[in-house]
PAKE-924861 format. One record per residue (C-alpha): x, y, z; residue in one letter. Coordinates in steps of 0.02 Angstrom, whole numbers, padded with zeros to 5 digits, always signed. Example, Ala and Ser with C-alpha at 12.3 -4.5 7.8 and 13.67 -1.06 7.14 Angstrom:
+00615-00225+00390a/+00684-00053+00357s/
***
This chain:
+01495-02606+01249x/+01547-02441+01253x/+01382-02368+01235x/+01336-02426+01414x/+01489-02355+01480x/+01417-02178+01553x/+01274-02276+01604x/+01375-02381+01722x/+01480-02268+01771x/+01325-02183+01836x/+01241-02291+01926x/+01419-02318+02016x/+01436-02146+02057x/+01229-02127+02141x/+01248-02316+02213x/+01400-02236+02329x/+01354-02063+02330x/+01318-02110+02486x/+01481-02145+02555x/+01547-01973+02508x/+01554-01873+02694x/+01442-01710+02717x/+01579-01600+02741x/+01689-01650+02592x/+01616-01521+02492x/+01732-01522+02344x/+01698-01709+02330x/+01490-01666+02310x/+01564-01519+02172x/+01660-01665+02089x/+01523-01782+02085x/+01389-01677+02023x/+01504-01617+01883x/+01533-01779+01830x/+01337-01840+01859x/+01293-01679+01733x/+01410-01722+01592x/+01361-01914+01600x/+01183-01858+01567x/+01211-01740+01434x/+01307-01876+01338x/+01140-02015+01372x/+01033-01894+01302x/+01030-01897+01121x/+01017-01729+00998x/+00854-01686+00942x/+00848-01662+00742x/+00866-01461+00690x/+00708-01414+00604x/+00734-01368+00452x/+00618-01197+00440x/+00695-01131+00279x/+00648-01311+00183x/+00453-01271+00253x/+00501-01104+00163x/+00524-01181-00005x/+00372-01277+00019x/+00265-01130+00051x/+00324-01072-00120x/+00313-01220-00209x/+00122-01246-00160x/+00084-01056-00204x/+00194-01058-00359x/+00091-01224-00416x/-00092-01146-00396x/-00004-00991-00509x/+00025-01101-00660x/-00159-01164-00670x/-00195-01053-00823x/-00386-01103-00835x/-00429-01006-00670x/-00405-00818-00619x/-00291-00747-00502x/-00409-00748-00379x/-00463-00934-00384x/-00278-00983-00413x/-00251-00893-00255x/-00371-00994-00159x/-00322-01148-00217x/-00148-01118-00142x/-00237-01073+00015x/-00358-01242+00026x/-00167-01336-00031x/-00113-01298+00114x/-00266-01319+00227x/-00284-01478+00165x/-00098-01535+00199x/-00075-01446+00359x/-00225-01542+00483x/-00190-01470+00609x/-00125-01293+00526x/+00070-01314+00586x/+00152-01173+00525x/+00011-01069+00486x/+00111-00910+00540x/+00231-00914+00414x/+00113-00990+00260x/+00007-00818+00312x/+00142-00707+00314x/+00190-00769+00158x/+00028-00774+00062x/+00014-00592+00130x/+00165-00527+00017x/+00113-00635-00117x/-00063-00571-00156x/+00016-00435-00241x/+00069-00528-00373x/-00084-00585-00403x/-00166-00409-00408x/-00274-00440-00264x/-00191-00299-00122x/-00407-00232-00164x/-00487-00393-00164x/-00613-00403+00021x/-00656-00613-00019x/-00464-00629-00033x/-00426-00570+00165x/-00565-00676+00251x/-00478-00831+00160x/-00320-00787+00247x/-00391-00727+00386x/-00497-00924+00374x/-00310-01005+00389x/-00265-00986+00562x/-00343-01106+00672x/-00524-01084+00770x/-00527-01046+00941x/-00347-01085+00997x/-00285-00913+01026x/-00468-00850+01119x/-00444-00812+01295x/-00506-00929+01406x/-00471-00823+01582x/-00539-00657+01617x/-00351-00600+01662x/-00291-00635+01484x/-00452-00546+01405x/-00395-00377+01489x/-00187-00410+01473x/-00192-00501+01323x/-00043-00592+01286x/+00084-00539+01151x/+00050-00704+01021x/+00130-00677+00834x/-00006-00734+00759x/-00118-00570+00848x/+00012-00446+00783x/-00007-00546+00608x/-00189-00525+00610x/-00145-00361+00645x/-00028-00335+00478x/-00168-00383+00383x/-00301-00250+00446x/-00187-00130+00429x/-00164-00182+00247x/-00341-00172+00210x/-00341+00006+00293x/-00198+00049+00201x/-00308-00005+00041x/-00478+00053+00081x/-00552-00117+00122x/-00699-00116+00242x/-00713-00261+00341x/-00889-00348+00322x/-00985-00457+00420x/-00887-00611+00388x/-00730-00530+00413x/-00811-00490+00581x/-00860-00666+00650x/-00705-00768+00583x/-00594-00658+00722x/-00700-00678+00835x/-00701-00862+00818x/-00507-00847+00805x/-00486-00730+00936x/-00614-00706+01026x/-00736-00549+01047x/-00605-00452+01181x/-00456-00469+01081x/-00348-00331+00971x/-00358-00397+00790x/-00588-00380+00846x/-00581-00216+00913x/-00469-00142+00765x/-00595-00230+00641x/-00756-00113+00718x/-00630+00051+00726x/-00588+00020+00535x/-00786+00001+00481x/-00827+00132+00599x/-00707+00255+00530x/-00732+00214+00350x/-00925+00263+00347x/-00878+00396+00451x/-00786+00477+00316x/-00867+00370+00161x/-00964+00556+00103x/-00837+00658+00200x/-00700+00701+00043x/-00780+00848-00082x/-00655+00754-00199x/-00704+00587-00210x/-00653+00489-00357x/-00777+00346-00391x/-00693+00173-00450x/-00518+00160-00497x/-00410+00291-00566x/-00365+00307-00742x/-00232+00246-00810x/-00206+00377-00945x/-00122+00532-00910x/-00225+00637-01004x/-00366+00555-00905x/-00276+00583-00723x/-00236+00766-00809x/-00389+00820-00824x/-00438+00765-00644x/-00324+00884-00590x/-00383+01027-00665x/-00574+00970-00610x/-00513+00967-00431x/-00423+01138-00451x/-00541+01237-00558x/-00685+01162-00479x/-00858+01089-00550x/-00904+01269-00636x/-00733+01283-00723x/-00670+01288-00917x/-00554+01145-00958x/-00468+01182-01105x/-00349+01061-01219x/-00213+01151-01299x/-00131+01058-01466x/+00057+01024-01437x/+00158+01016-01587x/+00274+00891-01537x/+00293+00724-01612x/+00270+00619-01439x/+00093+00549-01414x/+00091+00553-01233x/+00124+00738-01220x/-00041+00874-01174x/-00052+01016-01113x/-00241+01041-01034x/-00274+01240-00983x/-00397+01274-00839x/-00486+01438-00765x/-00614+01474-00664x/-00746+01620-00699x/-00668+01759-00618x/-00522+01695-00682x/-00595+01733-00860x/-00648+01876-00806x/-00487+01950-00732x/-00407+01891-00906x/-00521+01997-00997x/-00496+02152-00907x/-00311+02123-00905x/-00223+02284-00959x/-00350+02415-00907x/-00275+02470-00740x/-00113+02469-00780x/+00000+02474-00938x/+00121+02317-00913x/+00068+02203-00818x/+00180+02082-00721x/+00134+01901-00737x/+00209+01743-00625x/+00225+01581-00694x/+00255+01456-00529x/+00271+01280-00515x/+00260+01129-00509x/+00125+01126-00368x/+00087+00959-00281x/-00071+00857-00276x/-00125+00693-00238x/-00266+00576-00331x/-00276+00435-00185x/-00099+00389-00171x/-00055+00462-00346x/+00043+00599-00351x/+00016+00734-00503x/+00078+00892-00528x/+00014+01060-00619x/+00077+01230-00644x/+00009+01428-00607x/-00018+01577-00702x/-00019+01728-00569x/-00064+01914-00580x/+00085+02010-00443x/+00045+02180-00383x/+00045+02329-00467x/+00211+02423-00454x/+00322+02262-00454x/+00372+02301-00639x/+00569+02324-00683x/+00715+02275-00558x/+00562+02254-00415x/+00491+02092-00516x/+00633+01984-00453x/+00609+02042-00268x/+00427+01988-00293x/+00462+01840-00318x/+00582+01830-00218x/+00475+01891-00076x/+00323+01775-00123x/+00192+01931-00172x/+00046+01871-00181x/-00091+01915-00328x/-00214+01835-00392x/-00214+01690-00495x/-00261+01670-00709x/-00251+01496-00716x/-00177+01350-00711x/-00106+01209-00826x/-00041+01017-00835x/+00093+01012-00945x/+00146+00849-00970x/+00302+00818-00967x/+00327+00957-00858x/+00456+01087-00978x/+00492+01254-01028x/+00426+01247-01190x/+00261+01146-01160x/+00238+01307-01045x/+00289+01433-01215x/+00133+01347-01269x/+00019+01380-01151x/+00042+01551-01133x/+00058+01560-01330x/-00136+01497-01336x/-00192+01605-01192x/-00113+01755-01297x/-00212+01715-01449x/-00375+01719-01339x/-00323+01853-01236x/-00217+02009-01325x/-00193+02095-01181x/-00064+01967-01125x/+00087+02021-01262x/+00071+02190-01170x/+00137+02073-01003x/+00323+02045-00911x/+00317+01876-00869x/+00444+01795-00739x/+00461+01622-00745x/+00501+01533-00581x/+00466+01350-00609x/+00572+01175-00556x/+00617+01067-00699x/+00542+00935-00645x/+00466+00871-00462x/+00649+00856-00342x/+00726+00983-00487x/+00821+01135-00393x/+00723+01305-00428x/+00778+01390-00552x/+00734+01550-00670x/+00686+01499-00877x/+00722+01673-00974x/+00599+01689-01110x/+00634+01826-01250x/+00484+01914-01350x/+00298+01909-01299x/+00197+01851-01158x/+00243+01644-01219x/+00398+01730-01300x/+00409+01916-01227x/+00466+02014-01114x/+00551+01911-00983x/+00646+01947-00803x/
***
C-alpha cells in the first residue's frame, strides 16, 4: 500500500490541476515542485556499473593466457585477444581491453612485433566508426577509439615498426579511408621508406646486449671505417671491465710525429662524451693536443676557455674511472714513447651525471707531468 501512495497522489494532482487559477503562480510552482518530487520517487534507480570489475576480468583474461607454457609469448598474447573476442560478440568494452593489452604487451616482449599490433587493431568493431556523412569526414568527431588507434600507431612509430598492407586495411575497415588513423598510417609508411637508407650509421638487427660489443660499435662510429680499434688489457679482476682505444690514420701519424715540433706537448683528456646507439646511451673519452704556447700556467686557462686542437684518439672505458684512463694512456705511451714528455690535463667527470672535476696525476703521460 505504501508503494502505491505516490502514484495515487500524483494522479489526484493531475486531475485537479485545472482547478488552479491562472493568476495563482505560487500554487502552480508548488504543484510543479510536488509533481517532480513524486516522479523522481517513482523512477527506480538503475544498478551501478562496476568498471573496476570489468578491468579485473580483462587482466584475468591476459593472465590466464600467460600461464599456458606450451605456447610462445606471441601465441599466448594472441590467445588472450581471441578469448576476449569470443566472450564479447558485440565487442563491448573493447576500448578498455585494447588499452590494457597495449600496456601489457611489453610483458610478453612484443613491443617490436608487427603481427601483434595488427591483432590488437583487429579487436576494434568493424564499420562502427566510419564517417557516413561528408561533414563527419571533414570535421571528424572526437572519439576515444580514434585516440586509442593513434596511440597504437605512435607506439609503433617509436619502436621503428613500419605499418604493412594488413595494418592499412584494418584501419580502413574500422575507421574509413578519410579518418585520422589512416592518414597517420600513410605518413608513417611514407617517411619510413624515405629515410630507410638515409642513416649513415645504420645498425642492422638488434643491438648486442654485451657491453664489450656495444663499446666496439661506439668506436666504429667515432673512428670511421678506416679507424684502428685496439683492445687494452685491464689489470682488474672484474670480467665486465674493458678498455678499447680507437684512432684514425691521420691521428696515428700525428701520434708518431708528436714531440718533434715542441719539446713539451700539452695533452687534454676530456669526457665523457655522449653518443646514442638507437635509444641506448653510451659514453667515450677523447685525448686532445692543445695548441702551442699553453704550457705551464696557461694549461688550465686553455682548458677552461675550451682551447681547440687536434684529437689524437678516443677510448671507451667501462666503467669510466681515473684508473682506467691511466691504463689507456699507459698503453699509448708504450706504443708512442714521445707521450712520456707530455704534460697531461685531466678534465673529466666521475660518471655521466657527476660534477666536473680535475683529476691530478703524477709521473709520465700515464702517470707523468700533469696539471
